[in-house]
N, CA, C, O and the ligand as a Tripos MOL2 file, in Angstrom:
@<TRIPOS>MOLECULE
protein
  317   315    80     0     0
PROTEIN
NO_CHARGES

@<TRIPOS>ATOM
      1 N          87.9000  102.8990  115.8110 N.3       1 MET1
      2 CA         88.8590  103.9540  115.6580 C.3       1 MET1
      3 C          89.7630  103.7820  114.5920 C.2       1 MET1
      4 O          90.2550  102.6730  114.3800 O.2       1 MET1
      5 N          90.0320  104.7650  113.8980 N.am      2 ASN2
      6 CA         91.1860  104.5350  112.8690 C.3       2 ASN2
      7 C          92.6480  105.2340  113.4150 C.2       2 ASN2
      8 O          92.7530  105.8480  114.4770 O.2       2 ASN2
      9 N          93.5330  105.0410  112.6300 N.am      3 CYS3
     10 CA         94.9920  105.5130  112.9330 C.3       3 CYS3
     11 C          94.9900  107.1290  113.2120 C.2       3 CYS3
     12 O          95.6100  107.6570  114.1350 O.2       3 CYS3
     13 N          94.1260  107.8670  112.1850 N.am      4 ASP4
     14 CA         94.0830  109.3260  112.3360 C.3       4 ASP4
     15 C          93.4720  109.7010  113.6160 C.2       4 ASP4
     16 O          93.9120  110.6750  114.2280 O.2       4 ASP4
     17 N          92.4770  108.9970  114.0790 N.am      5 GLU5
     18 CA         91.8810  109.3980  115.2660 C.3       5 GLU5
     19 C          92.7020  109.0270  116.4720 C.2       5 GLU5
     20 O          92.5700  109.6330  117.5360 O.2       5 GLU5
     21 N          93.5370  108.0480  116.3120 N.am      6 ILE6
     22 CA         94.4740  107.8260  117.4060 C.3       6 ILE6
     23 C          95.4490  108.8640  117.6910 C.2       6 ILE6
     24 O          95.6970  109.3050  118.8140 O.2       6 ILE6
     25 N          96.0450  109.2640  116.4800 N.am      7 VAL7
     26 CA         97.0170  110.2250  116.5070 C.3       7 VAL7
     27 C          96.4090  111.4310  117.1690 C.2       7 VAL7
     28 O          96.9790  111.9320  118.1390 O.2       7 VAL7
     29 N          95.3280  111.9060  116.7210 N.am      8 ASN8
     30 CA         94.6100  113.1180  117.2370 C.3       8 ASN8
     31 C          94.3420  113.1940  118.9240 C.2       8 ASN8
     32 O          94.3980  114.1780  119.6610 O.2       8 ASN8
     33 N          94.0130  111.7000  119.2600 N.am      9 LEU9
     34 CA         93.7280  111.7080  120.7230 C.3       9 LEU9
     35 C          95.0510  111.3880  121.6410 C.2       9 LEU9
     36 O          94.9360  111.2530  122.8590 O.2       9 LEU9
     37 N          96.2360  111.2840  121.0150 N.am     10 LEU10
     38 CA         97.3930  111.0230  121.8420 C.3      10 LEU10
     39 C          97.7160  111.8790  122.8370 C.2      10 LEU10
     40 O          98.0780  111.5030  123.9510 O.2      10 LEU10
     41 N          97.5950  113.1140  122.4720 N.am     11 VAL11
     42 CA         97.9940  114.2780  123.4030 C.3      11 VAL11
     43 C          97.1490  114.1670  124.7740 C.2      11 VAL11
     44 O          97.6790  114.1840  125.8850 O.2      11 VAL11
     45 N          95.7870  114.0550  124.5500 N.am     12 ASP12
     46 CA         95.0210  113.8470  125.6600 C.3      12 ASP12
     47 C          95.1240  112.7400  126.4270 C.2      12 ASP12
     48 O          94.9360  112.7310  127.6430 O.2      12 ASP12
     49 N          95.4920  111.5610  125.5920 N.am     13 TYR13
     50 CA         95.6470  110.2530  126.2860 C.3      13 TYR13
     51 C          96.8050  110.2210  127.2300 C.2      13 TYR13
     52 O          96.7530  109.6210  128.3040 O.2      13 TYR13
     53 N          98.0840  111.0250  126.7130 N.am     14 PHE14
     54 CA         99.2770  110.9570  127.6710 C.3      14 PHE14
     55 C          98.9610  111.9630  128.8070 C.2      14 PHE14
     56 O          99.5850  111.9890  129.8670 O.2      14 PHE14
     57 N          98.0370  112.7070  128.5210 N.am     15 ASP15
     58 CA         97.7080  113.8130  129.7070 C.3      15 ASP15
     59 C          96.8100  113.2920  130.7620 C.2      15 ASP15
     60 O          96.5820  113.7610  131.8780 O.2      15 ASP15
     61 N          96.2860  112.0970  130.1160 N.am     16 GLY16
     62 CA         95.2880  111.4940  131.2580 C.3      16 GLY16
     63 C          93.8490  112.2730  131.0570 C.2      16 GLY16
     64 O          93.0370  112.3310  131.9810 O.2      16 GLY16
     65 N          93.6320  112.8040  129.9000 N.am     17 ASP17
     66 CA         92.3720  113.4910  129.8010 C.3      17 ASP17
     67 C          91.2320  112.8520  129.0380 C.2      17 ASP17
     68 O          90.1270  113.3810  128.9210 O.2      17 ASP17
     69 N          91.5660  111.6970  128.5340 N.am     18 LEU18
     70 CA         90.3670  111.0310  127.9050 C.3      18 LEU18
     71 C          89.5650  110.2720  128.9280 C.2      18 LEU18
     72 O          90.0800  109.9510  129.9990 O.2      18 LEU18
     73 N          88.2010  109.9470  128.6020 N.am     19 SER19
     74 CA         87.3880  109.2270  129.2310 C.3      19 SER19
     75 C          88.0520  107.8330  129.3900 C.2      19 SER19
     76 O          88.9910  107.5570  128.6440 O.2      19 SER19
     77 N          87.5900  106.8620  130.3900 N.am     20 SER20
     78 CA         88.1920  105.6990  130.4050 C.3      20 SER20
     79 C          87.6350  104.8330  129.2200 C.2      20 SER20
     80 O          88.3630  103.9430  128.7800 O.2      20 SER20
     81 N          86.5430  105.0090  128.7410 N.am     21 ASP21
     82 CA         85.9180  104.3230  127.6990 C.3      21 ASP21
     83 C          86.9020  104.6900  126.3120 C.2      21 ASP21
     84 O          87.3960  103.7790  125.6480 O.2      21 ASP21
     85 N          87.0710  105.8590  126.0400 N.am     22 THR22
     86 CA         87.8550  106.3140  124.9680 C.3      22 THR22
     87 C          89.3580  105.7320  125.0210 C.2      22 THR22
     88 O          89.9950  105.2630  124.0770 O.2      22 THR22
     89 N          89.7540  105.8780  126.3380 N.am     23 ALA23
     90 CA         91.2440  105.3260  126.4230 C.3      23 ALA23
     91 C          91.2040  103.8620  126.1120 C.2      23 ALA23
     92 O          92.0650  103.3820  125.3740 O.2      23 ALA23
     93 N          90.2110  103.0910  126.6540 N.am     24 ARG24
     94 CA         90.2610  101.5910  126.4560 C.3      24 ARG24
     95 C          90.2120  101.2990  124.9250 C.2      24 ARG24
     96 O          90.8260  100.3630  124.4120 O.2      24 ARG24
     97 N          89.3940  102.2190  124.2100 N.am     25 ARG25
     98 CA         89.3060  101.8830  122.6750 C.3      25 ARG25
     99 C          90.4670  102.2690  121.9950 C.2      25 ARG25
    100 O          90.6810  101.8210  120.8680 O.2      25 ARG25
    101 N          91.2830  103.0860  122.5650 N.am     26 LEU26
    102 CA         92.4560  103.5080  121.8540 C.3      26 LEU26
    103 C          93.4280  102.5700  122.1030 C.2      26 LEU26
    104 O          94.1950  102.2640  121.1910 O.2      26 LEU26
    105 N          93.5480  101.9300  123.4710 N.am     27 GLU27
    106 CA         94.5060  101.0040  123.7230 C.3      27 GLU27
    107 C          94.1710   99.6610  122.9800 C.2      27 GLU27
    108 O          95.1020   98.8950  122.7350 O.2      27 GLU27
    109 N          92.9020   99.3400  122.6140 N.am     28 GLU28
    110 CA         92.5080   98.1110  121.8990 C.3      28 GLU28
    111 C          92.9300   98.3660  120.3380 C.2      28 GLU28
    112 O          93.2970   97.4130  119.6510 O.2      28 GLU28
    113 N          92.8750   99.4600  119.9000 N.am     29 HIS29
    114 CA         93.4280   99.7580  118.4530 C.3      29 HIS29
    115 C          94.8970   99.4910  118.4260 C.2      29 HIS29
    116 O          95.3740   98.6890  117.6220 O.2      29 HIS29
    117 N          95.7000  100.2190  119.3830 N.am     30 ILE30
    118 CA         97.0200  100.1370  119.4240 C.3      30 ILE30
    119 C          97.5950   98.6710  119.5760 C.2      30 ILE30
    120 O          98.6700   98.3620  119.0620 O.2      30 ILE30
    121 N          96.7860   97.7360  120.3470 N.am     31 ASP31
    122 CA         97.3330   96.4070  120.5320 C.3      31 ASP31
    123 C          97.3350   95.6460  119.1990 C.2      31 ASP31
    124 O          98.1190   94.7050  119.0780 O.2      31 ASP31
    125 N          96.5620   95.9650  118.2440 N.am     32 CYS32
    126 CA         96.6080   95.2630  116.8920 C.3      32 CYS32
    127 C          97.0290   96.1390  115.6630 C.2      32 CYS32
    128 O          96.6750   95.9390  114.5000 O.2      32 CYS32
    129 N          97.8500   97.1520  116.1180 N.am     33 CYS33
    130 CA         98.2010   98.1960  114.9860 C.3      33 CYS33
    131 C          99.5590   98.5110  115.1570 C.2      33 CYS33
    132 O          99.8750   99.4530  115.8830 O.2      33 CYS33
    133 N         100.5560   97.7070  114.4630 N.am     34 PRO34
    134 CA        101.9410   98.1250  114.6890 C.3      34 PRO34
    135 C         102.4630   99.3930  114.1820 C.2      34 PRO34
    136 O         103.5200   99.8210  114.6460 O.2      34 PRO34
    137 N         101.7500  100.1190  113.1610 N.am     35 PRO35
    138 CA        102.2870  101.3180  112.8510 C.3      35 PRO35
    139 C         102.0440  102.2670  114.1020 C.2      35 PRO35
    140 O         102.9360  103.0590  114.4040 O.2      35 PRO35
    141 N         100.8810  102.2150  114.8330 N.am     36 CYS36
    142 CA        100.4780  103.0340  115.7770 C.3      36 CYS36
    143 C         101.5160  102.8240  116.9490 C.2      36 CYS36
    144 O         101.8630  103.7670  117.6600 O.2      36 CYS36
    145 N         101.9210  101.7400  117.0880 N.am     37 VAL37
    146 CA        102.9040  101.3580  118.1720 C.3      37 VAL37
    147 C         104.2840  102.0600  117.9730 C.2      37 VAL37
    148 O         104.9490  102.5480  118.8860 O.2      37 VAL37
    149 N         104.6090  102.0430  116.7000 N.am     38 ARG38
    150 CA        105.8370  102.7420  116.2450 C.3      38 ARG38
    151 C         105.8670  104.1400  116.4990 C.2      38 ARG38
    152 O         106.8420  104.7670  116.9130 O.2      38 ARG38
    153 N         104.5200  104.6820  116.1720 N.am     39 PHE39
    154 CA        104.2290  106.1080  116.3200 C.3      39 PHE39
    155 C         104.4660  106.5840  117.7820 C.2      39 PHE39
    156 O         105.1340  107.5550  118.1400 O.2      39 PHE39
    157 N         103.7460  105.6540  118.5900 N.am     40 ILE40
    158 CA        103.8300  106.1240  120.0970 C.3      40 ILE40
    159 C         105.1900  106.0230  120.5610 C.2      40 ILE40
    160 O         105.5740  106.8280  121.4090 O.2      40 ILE40
    161 N         106.0070  105.0950  120.0950 N.am     41 ASP41
    162 CA        107.3760  105.0060  120.6040 C.3      41 ASP41
    163 C         108.2380  106.1310  120.2640 C.2      41 ASP41
    164 O         109.1150  106.5700  121.0080 O.2      41 ASP41
    165 N         107.9330  106.6020  119.0430 N.am     42 ALA42
    166 CA        108.6310  107.8890  118.6620 C.3      42 ALA42
    167 C         107.9880  109.1120  119.3750 C.2      42 ALA42
    168 O         108.6980  110.0630  119.7050 O.2      42 ALA42
    169 N         106.6720  109.0970  119.6100 N.am     43 TYR43
    170 CA        106.2620  110.1330  120.4690 C.3      43 TYR43
    171 C         106.7660  110.1620  121.8880 C.2      43 TYR43
    172 O         107.0870  111.1810  122.5000 O.2      43 TYR43
    173 N         106.7950  108.9910  122.3180 N.am     44 ARG44
    174 CA        107.3150  109.0200  123.7180 C.3      44 ARG44
    175 C         108.9070  109.3530  123.8150 C.2      44 ARG44
    176 O         109.3620  109.7900  124.8730 O.2      44 ARG44
    177 N         109.6390  109.1610  122.8210 N.am     45 ASN45
    178 CA        110.9750  109.4320  122.7500 C.3      45 ASN45
    179 C         111.1160  110.9240  122.5750 C.2      45 ASN45
    180 O         112.0640  111.4850  123.1230 O.2      45 ASN45
    181 N         110.3050  111.5700  121.9010 N.am     46 THR46
    182 CA        110.4500  112.9720  121.7590 C.3      46 THR46
    183 C         109.9060  113.7880  122.7920 C.2      46 THR46
    184 O         110.1400  114.9960  122.8480 O.2      46 THR46
    185 N         109.1590  113.1570  123.6480 N.am     47 GLY47
    186 CA        108.5900  113.7150  124.9080 C.3      47 GLY47
    187 C         107.9130  114.9900  124.7130 C.2      47 GLY47
    188 O         107.1000  115.1890  123.8100 O.2      47 GLY47
    189 N         108.2880  115.8890  125.6230 N.am     48 LYS48
    190 CA        107.6990  117.2590  125.8000 C.3      48 LYS48
    191 C         107.7830  118.1310  124.5240 C.2      48 LYS48
    192 O         106.8950  118.9300  124.2270 O.2      48 LYS48
    193 N         108.9020  117.9330  123.7850 N.am     49 ILE49
    194 CA        109.0500  118.9010  122.6580 C.3      49 ILE49
    195 C         107.9690  118.4590  121.6370 C.2      49 ILE49
    196 O         107.4380  119.3280  120.9460 O.2      49 ILE49
    197 N         107.6600  117.3350  121.5210 N.am     50 CYS50
    198 CA        106.7600  116.9450  120.5520 C.3      50 CYS50
    199 C         105.3330  117.2990  120.9630 C.2      50 CYS50
    200 O         104.5430  117.7070  120.1110 O.2      50 CYS50
    201 N         104.9850  117.1590  122.2170 N.am     51 ARG51
    202 CA        103.8070  117.4110  122.9870 C.3      51 ARG51
    203 C         103.6150  119.0950  122.7220 C.2      51 ARG51
    204 O         102.5460  119.5480  122.3120 O.2      51 ARG51
    205 N         104.4970  119.7330  122.9400 N.am     52 ARG52
    206 CA        104.3610  121.2320  122.7390 C.3      52 ARG52
    207 C         104.1450  121.4850  121.3030 C.2      52 ARG52
    208 O         103.2680  122.2970  121.0060 O.2      52 ARG52
    209 N         104.8320  120.8970  120.3530 N.am     53 ALA53
    210 CA        104.6010  121.0270  118.9350 C.3      53 ALA53
    211 C         103.0840  120.7790  118.4360 C.2      53 ALA53
    212 O         102.5040  121.4760  117.6030 O.2      53 ALA53
    213 N         102.5740  119.7030  119.0750 N.am     54 LEU54
    214 CA        101.3460  119.3380  118.7140 C.3      54 LEU54
    215 C         100.0910  120.2630  119.1790 C.2      54 LEU54
    216 O          98.9860  120.3600  118.6460 O.2      54 LEU54
    217 N         100.6170  120.9340  120.3740 N.am     55 ARG55
    218 CA         99.5730  121.9710  120.9630 C.3      55 ARG55
    219 C          99.7220  123.4700  120.2220 C.2      55 ARG55
    220 O          98.8120  124.2970  120.2860 O.2      55 ARG55
    221 N         100.7680  123.6770  119.6320 N.am     56 VAL56
    222 CA        100.9540  124.9370  118.8640 C.3      56 VAL56
    223 C          99.8460  125.3560  118.0060 C.2      56 VAL56
    224 O          99.4480  124.5750  117.1410 O.2      56 VAL56
    225 N          99.2950  126.5250  118.1550 N.am     57 GLN57
    226 CA         98.4650  127.0620  117.2570 C.3      57 GLN57
    227 C          98.8710  127.1630  115.8120 C.2      57 GLN57
    228 O         100.0170  127.5770  115.6350 O.2      57 GLN57
    229 N          98.1860  126.8780  114.7760 N.am     58 MET58
    230 CA         98.3680  127.1670  113.4310 C.3      58 MET58
    231 C          98.3390  128.7400  113.2690 C.2      58 MET58
    232 O          97.3740  129.4290  113.6010 O.2      58 MET58
    233 N          99.4360  129.1960  112.7540 N.am     59 PRO59
    234 CA         99.2030  130.6600  112.4900 C.3      59 PRO59
    235 C          98.2750  130.9720  111.4700 C.2      59 PRO59
    236 O          98.1860  130.2510  110.4760 O.2      59 PRO59
    237 N          97.4690  132.1330  111.6460 N.am     60 ARG60
    238 CA         96.4650  132.3920  110.7590 C.3      60 ARG60
    239 C          96.6040  132.2980  109.3800 C.2      60 ARG60
    240 O          95.7550  131.7660  108.6650 O.2      60 ARG60
    241 N          97.6660  132.8040  108.9640 N.am     61 SER61
    242 CA         98.1890  132.7210  107.4750 C.3      61 SER61
    243 C          98.3640  131.2990  106.8700 C.2      61 SER61
    244 O          98.2180  131.0770  105.6680 O.2      61 SER61
    245 N          98.6580  130.4410  107.7020 N.am     62 VAL62
    246 CA         98.8000  129.0030  107.2130 C.3      62 VAL62
    247 C          97.3530  128.5600  107.1640 C.2      62 VAL62
    248 O          96.9550  127.9350  106.1810 O.2      62 VAL62
    249 N          96.5060  128.8630  108.2200 N.am     63 LYS63
    250 CA         95.3330  128.3250  108.2710 C.3      63 LYS63
    251 C          94.3480  128.7440  106.9570 C.2      63 LYS63
    252 O          93.5530  127.9780  106.4130 O.2      63 LYS63
    253 N          94.5950  130.1230  106.5930 N.am     64 SER64
    254 CA         93.7700  130.5080  105.5010 C.3      64 SER64
    255 C          94.2070  130.0160  104.3010 C.2      64 SER64
    256 O          93.4400  129.9120  103.3440 O.2      64 SER64
    257 N          95.4180  129.6860  104.2490 N.am     65 THR65
    258 CA         96.1810  128.9870  102.8400 C.3      65 THR65
    259 C          95.5900  127.5970  102.8840 C.2      65 THR65
    260 O          95.1550  127.1290  101.8310 O.2      65 THR65
    261 N          95.5330  126.9000  103.9850 N.am     66 LEU66
    262 CA         95.1130  125.5840  104.0540 C.3      66 LEU66
    263 C          93.5330  125.5050  103.5940 C.2      66 LEU66
    264 O          93.0820  124.7120  102.7670 O.2      66 LEU66
    265 N          92.8690  126.4080  104.2470 N.am     67 PHE67
    266 CA         91.4220  126.3410  103.9560 C.3      67 PHE67
    267 C          91.1470  126.6980  102.4630 C.2      67 PHE67
    268 O          90.1930  126.1990  101.8660 O.2      67 PHE67
    269 N          91.9650  127.5320  101.9070 N.am     68 GLN68
    270 CA         91.7350  127.8520  100.3300 C.3      68 GLN68
    271 C          92.0840  126.6300   99.5390 C.2      68 GLN68
    272 O          91.3440  126.2390   98.6360 O.2      68 GLN68
    273 N          93.1330  126.0540   99.8430 N.am     69 PHE69
    274 CA         93.3680  124.8210   99.2990 C.3      69 PHE69
    275 C          92.4590  123.7360   99.4080 C.2      69 PHE69
    276 O          92.1520  123.1470   98.3720 O.2      69 PHE69
    277 N          91.9800  123.3760  100.4890 N.am     70 LEU70
    278 CA         90.8660  122.4730  100.6990 C.3      70 LEU70
    279 C          89.6170  122.6700  100.0640 C.2      70 LEU70
    280 O          88.9010  121.7530   99.6590 O.2      70 LEU70
    281 N          89.3250  124.0700   99.9680 N.am     71 ARG71
    282 CA         88.1090  124.3830   99.3740 C.3      71 ARG71
    283 C          88.2300  124.1490   97.7410 C.2      71 ARG71
    284 O          87.3490  123.6740   97.0250 O.2      71 ARG71
    285 N          89.3810  124.5450   97.3810 N.am     72 ALA72
    286 CA         89.6280  124.2600   95.8800 C.3      72 ALA72
    287 C          89.5800  122.7530   95.4420 C.2      72 ALA72
    288 O          89.0850  122.3660   94.3840 O.2      72 ALA72
    289 N          90.1900  121.9110   96.4450 N.am     73 GLU73
    290 CA         90.1000  120.3060   96.2210 C.3      73 GLU73
    291 C          88.6670  119.8090   96.2860 C.2      73 GLU73
    292 O          88.2320  118.9610   95.5070 O.2      73 GLU73
    293 N          87.9010  120.4160   97.3220 N.am     74 LEU74
    294 CA         86.5640  119.8650   97.5150 C.3      74 LEU74
    295 C          85.8520  120.2490   96.2200 C.2      74 LEU74
    296 O          85.0860  119.4260   95.7190 O.2      74 LEU74
    297 N          86.0430  121.4300   95.6440 N.am     75 GLN75
    298 CA         85.1600  121.8940   94.4270 C.3      75 GLN75
    299 C          85.7610  121.2490   93.1690 C.2      75 GLN75
    300 O          85.0670  121.2300   92.1530 O.2      75 GLN75
    301 N          86.9820  120.7260   93.1540 N.am     76 SER76
    302 CA         87.3190  120.2220   91.9040 C.3      76 SER76
    303 C          86.7070  118.9070   91.5980 C.2      76 SER76
    304 O          86.6950  118.0070   92.4380 O.2      76 SER76
    305 N          86.1640  118.7670   90.3290 N.am     77 PRO77
    306 CA         85.3440  117.5370   90.0600 C.3      77 PRO77
    307 C          86.0160  116.1450   90.0290 C.2      77 PRO77
    308 O          85.3620  115.1280   90.2600 O.2      77 PRO77
    309 N          87.4810  116.1180   89.7090 N.am     78 GLN78
    310 CA         88.1320  114.9580   89.9410 C.3      78 GLN78
    311 C          88.7610  114.6640   91.2010 C.2      78 GLN78
    312 O          89.9460  114.9310   91.4000 O.2      78 GLN78
    313 N          87.9490  114.0780   92.1340 N.am     79 ARG79
    314 CA         88.4980  113.9280   93.6000 C.3      79 ARG79
    315 C          89.0540  112.4840   93.6220 C.2      79 ARG79
    316 O          89.5680  112.0350   94.6460 O.2      79 ARG79
    317 ZN         96.5970  102.4970  114.1640 Zn       80 ZN80
@<TRIPOS>BOND
     1     1     2 1
     2     2     3 1
     3     3     4 2
     4     3     5 am
     5     5     6 1
     6     6     7 1
     7     7     8 2
     8     7     9 am
     9     9    10 1
    10    10    11 1
    11    11    12 2
    12    11    13 am
    13    13    14 1
    14    14    15 1
    15    15    16 2
    16    15    17 am
    17    17    18 1
    18    18    19 1
    19    19    20 2
    20    19    21 am
    21    21    22 1
    22    22    23 1
    23    23    24 2
    24    23    25 am
    25    25    26 1
    26    26    27 1
    27    27    28 2
    28    27    29 am
    29    29    30 1
    30    30    31 1
    31    31    32 2
    32    31    33 am
    33    33    34 1
    34    34    35 1
    35    35    36 2
    36    35    37 am
    37    37    38 1
    38    38    39 1
    39    39    40 2
    40    39    41 am
    41    41    42 1
    42    42    43 1
    43    43    44 2
    44    43    45 am
    45    45    46 1
    46    46    47 1
    47    47    48 2
    48    47    49 am
    49    49    50 1
    50    50    51 1
    51    51    52 2
    52    51    53 am
    53    53    54 1
    54    54    55 1
    55    55    56 2
    56    55    57 am
    57    57    58 1
    58    58    59 1
    59    59    60 2
    60    59    61 am
    61    61    62 1
    62    62    63 1
    63    63    64 2
    64    63    65 am
    65    65    66 1
    66    66    67 1
    67    67    68 2
    68    67    69 am
    69    69    70 1
    70    70    71 1
    71    71    72 2
    72    71    73 am
    73    73    74 1
    74    74    75 1
    75    75    76 2
    76    75    77 am
    77    77    78 1
    78    78    79 1
    79    79    80 2
    80    79    81 am
    81    81    82 1
    82    82    83 1
    83    83    84 2
    84    83    85 am
    85    85    86 1
    86    86    87 1
    87    87    88 2
    88    87    89 am
    89    89    90 1
    90    90    91 1
    91    91    92 2
    92    91    93 am
    93    93    94 1
    94    94    95 1
    95    95    96 2
    96    95    97 am
    97    97    98 1
    98    98    99 1
    99    99   100 2
   100    99   101 am
   101   101   102 1
   102   102   103 1
   103   103   104 2
   104   103   105 am
   105   105   106 1
   106   106   107 1
   107   107   108 2
   108   107   109 am
   109   109   110 1
   110   110   111 1
   111   111   112 2
   112   111   113 am
   113   113   114 1
   114   114   115 1
   115   115   116 2
   116   115   117 am
   117   117   118 1
   118   118   119 1
   119   119   120 2
   120   119   121 am
   121   121   122 1
   122   122   123 1
   123   123   124 2
   124   123   125 am
   125   125   126 1
   126   126   127 1
   127   127   128 2
   128   127   129 am
   129   129   130 1
   130   130   131 1
   131   131   132 2
   132   131   133 am
   133   133   134 1
   134   134   135 1
   135   135   136 2
   136   135   137 am
   137   137   138 1
   138   138   139 1
   139   139   140 2
   140   139   141 am
   141   141   142 1
   142   142   143 1
   143   143   144 2
   144   143   145 am
   145   145   146 1
   146   146   147 1
   147   147   148 2
   148   147   149 am
   149   149   150 1
   150   150   151 1
   151   151   152 2
   152   151   153 am
   153   153   154 1
   154   154   155 1
   155   155   156 2
   156   155   157 am
   157   157   158 1
   158   158   159 1
   159   159   160 2
   160   159   161 am
   161   161   162 1
   162   162   163 1
   163   163   164 2
   164   163   165 am
   165   165   166 1
   166   166   167 1
   167   167   168 2
   168   167   169 am
   169   169   170 1
   170   170   171 1
   171   171   172 2
   172   171   173 am
   173   173   174 1
   174   174   175 1
   175   175   176 2
   176   175   177 am
   177   177   178 1
   178   178   179 1
   179   179   180 2
   180   179   181 am
   181   181   182 1
   182   182   183 1
   183   183   184 2
   184   183   185 am
   185   185   186 1
   186   186   187 1
   187   187   188 2
   188   187   189 am
   189   189   190 1
   190   190   191 1
   191   191   192 2
   192   191   193 am
   193   193   194 1
   194   194   195 1
   195   195   196 2
   196   195   197 am
   197   197   198 1
   198   198   199 1
   199   199   200 2
   200   199   201 am
   201   201   202 1
   202   202   203 1
   203   203   204 2
   204   203   205 am
   205   205   206 1
   206   206   207 1
   207   207   208 2
   208   207   209 am
   209   209   210 1
   210   210   211 1
   211   211   212 2
   212   211   213 am
   213   213   214 1
   214   214   215 1
   215   215   216 2
   216   215   217 am
   217   217   218 1
   218   218   219 1
   219   219   220 2
   220   219   221 am
   221   221   222 1
   222   222   223 1
   223   223   224 2
   224   223   225 am
   225   225   226 1
   226   226   227 1
   227   227   228 2
   228   227   229 am
   229   229   230 1
   230   230   231 1
   231   231   232 2
   232   231   233 am
   233   233   234 1
   234   234   235 1
   235   235   236 2
   236   235   237 am
   237   237   238 1
   238   238   239 1
   239   239   240 2
   240   239   241 am
   241   241   242 1
   242   242   243 1
   243   243   244 2
   244   243   245 am
   245   245   246 1
   246   246   247 1
   247   247   248 2
   248   247   249 am
   249   249   250 1
   250   250   251 1
   251   251   252 2
   252   251   253 am
   253   253   254 1
   254   254   255 1
   255   255   256 2
   256   255   257 am
   257   257   258 1
   258   258   259 1
   259   259   260 2
   260   259   261 am
   261   261   262 1
   262   262   263 1
   263   263   264 2
   264   263   265 am
   265   265   266 1
   266   266   267 1
   267   267   268 2
   268   267   269 am
   269   269   270 1
   270   270   271 1
   271   271   272 2
   272   271   273 am
   273   273   274 1
   274   274   275 1
   275   275   276 2
   276   275   277 am
   277   277   278 1
   278   278   279 1
   279   279   280 2
   280   279   281 am
   281   281   282 1
   282   282   283 1
   283   283   284 2
   284   283   285 am
   285   285   286 1
   286   286   287 1
   287   287   288 2
   288   287   289 am
   289   289   290 1
   290   290   291 1
   291   291   292 2
   292   291   293 am
   293   293   294 1
   294   294   295 1
   295   295   296 2
   296   295   297 am
   297   297   298 1
   298   298   299 1
   299   299   300 2
   300   299   301 am
   301   301   302 1
   302   302   303 1
   303   303   304 2
   304   303   305 am
   305   305   306 1
   306   306   307 1
   307   307   308 2
   308   307   309 am
   309   309   310 1
   310   310   311 1
   311   311   312 2
   312   311   313 am
   313   313   314 1
   314   314   315 1
   315   315   316 2
@<TRIPOS>SUBSTRUCTURE
     1 MET1         2 RESIDUE 1 A MET
     2 ASN2         6 RESIDUE 1 A ASN
     3 CYS3        10 RESIDUE 1 A CYS
     4 ASP4        14 RESIDUE 1 A ASP
     5 GLU5        18 RESIDUE 1 A GLU
     6 ILE6        22 RESIDUE 1 A ILE
     7 VAL7        26 RESIDUE 1 A VAL
     8 ASN8        30 RESIDUE 1 A ASN
     9 LEU9        34 RESIDUE 1 A LEU
    10 LEU10       38 RESIDUE 1 A LEU
    11 VAL11       42 RESIDUE 1 A VAL
    12 ASP12       46 RESIDUE 1 A ASP
    13 TYR13       50 RESIDUE 1 A TYR
    14 PHE14       54 RESIDUE 1 A PHE
    15 ASP15       58 RESIDUE 1 A ASP
    16 GLY16       62 RESIDUE 1 A GLY
    17 ASP17       66 RESIDUE 1 A ASP
    18 LEU18       70 RESIDUE 1 A LEU
    19 SER19       74 RESIDUE 1 A SER
    20 SER20       78 RESIDUE 1 A SER
    21 ASP21       82 RESIDUE 1 A ASP
    22 THR22       86 RESIDUE 1 A THR
    23 ALA23       90 RESIDUE 1 A ALA
    24 ARG24       94 RESIDUE 1 A ARG
    25 ARG25       98 RESIDUE 1 A ARG
    26 LEU26      102 RESIDUE 1 A LEU
    27 GLU27      106 RESIDUE 1 A GLU
    28 GLU28      110 RESIDUE 1 A GLU
    29 HIS29      114 RESIDUE 1 A HIS
    30 ILE30      118 RESIDUE 1 A ILE
    31 ASP31      122 RESIDUE 1 A ASP
    32 CYS32      126 RESIDUE 1 A CYS
    33 CYS33      130 RESIDUE 1 A CYS
    34 PRO34      134 RESIDUE 1 A PRO
    35 PRO35      138 RESIDUE 1 A PRO
    36 CYS36      142 RESIDUE 1 A CYS
    37 VAL37      146 RESIDUE 1 A VAL
    38 ARG38      150 RESIDUE 1 A ARG
    39 PHE39      154 RESIDUE 1 A PHE
    40 ILE40      158 RESIDUE 1 A ILE
    41 ASP41      162 RESIDUE 1 A ASP
    42 ALA42      166 RESIDUE 1 A ALA
    43 TYR43      170 RESIDUE 1 A TYR
    44 ARG44      174 RESIDUE 1 A ARG
    45 ASN45      178 RESIDUE 1 A ASN
    46 THR46      182 RESIDUE 1 A THR
    47 GLY47      186 RESIDUE 1 A GLY
    48 LYS48      190 RESIDUE 1 A LYS
    49 ILE49      194 RESIDUE 1 A ILE
    50 CYS50      198 RESIDUE 1 A CYS
    51 ARG51      202 RESIDUE 1 A ARG
    52 ARG52      206 RESIDUE 1 A ARG
    53 ALA53      210 RESIDUE 1 A ALA
    54 LEU54      214 RESIDUE 1 A LEU
    55 ARG55      218 RESIDUE 1 A ARG
    56 VAL56      222 RESIDUE 1 A VAL
    57 GLN57      226 RESIDUE 1 A GLN
    58 MET58      230 RESIDUE 1 A MET
    59 PRO59      234 RESIDUE 1 A PRO
    60 ARG60      238 RESIDUE 1 A ARG
    61 SER61      242 RESIDUE 1 A SER
    62 VAL62      246 RESIDUE 1 A VAL
    63 LYS63      250 RESIDUE 1 A LYS
    64 SER64      254 RESIDUE 1 A SER
    65 THR65      258 RESIDUE 1 A THR
    66 LEU66      262 RESIDUE 1 A LEU
    67 PHE67      266 RESIDUE 1 A PHE
    68 GLN68      270 RESIDUE 1 A GLN
    69 PHE69      274 RESIDUE 1 A PHE
    70 LEU70      278 RESIDUE 1 A LEU
    71 ARG71      282 RESIDUE 1 A ARG
    72 ALA72      286 RESIDUE 1 A ALA
    73 GLU73      290 RESIDUE 1 A GLU
    74 LEU74      294 RESIDUE 1 A LEU
    75 GLN75      298 RESIDUE 1 A GLN
    76 SER76      302 RESIDUE 1 A SER
    77 PRO77      306 RESIDUE 1 A PRO
    78 GLN78      310 RESIDUE 1 A GLN
    79 ARG79      314 RESIDUE 1 A ARG
    80 ZN80       317 GROUP 0 **** ****
């Protein structure tokens, strides 16, 4: 697991929605990753507000702008 995966799994982790195997791998990563520990501390401190923010749906206009951007990035020769 890398840090990006950890961040994506945290909402489910705190809700207890992860399988025990996934939760264990997440904890193993966190044990040896100080940046993730700091992120989780901040996440816990912000509590419900942050959780809700992570669950909010991206507005369609933002999504299409993002897709356009990503498509242009992927097609550009100098990556
Ligand atoms: Zn990490």
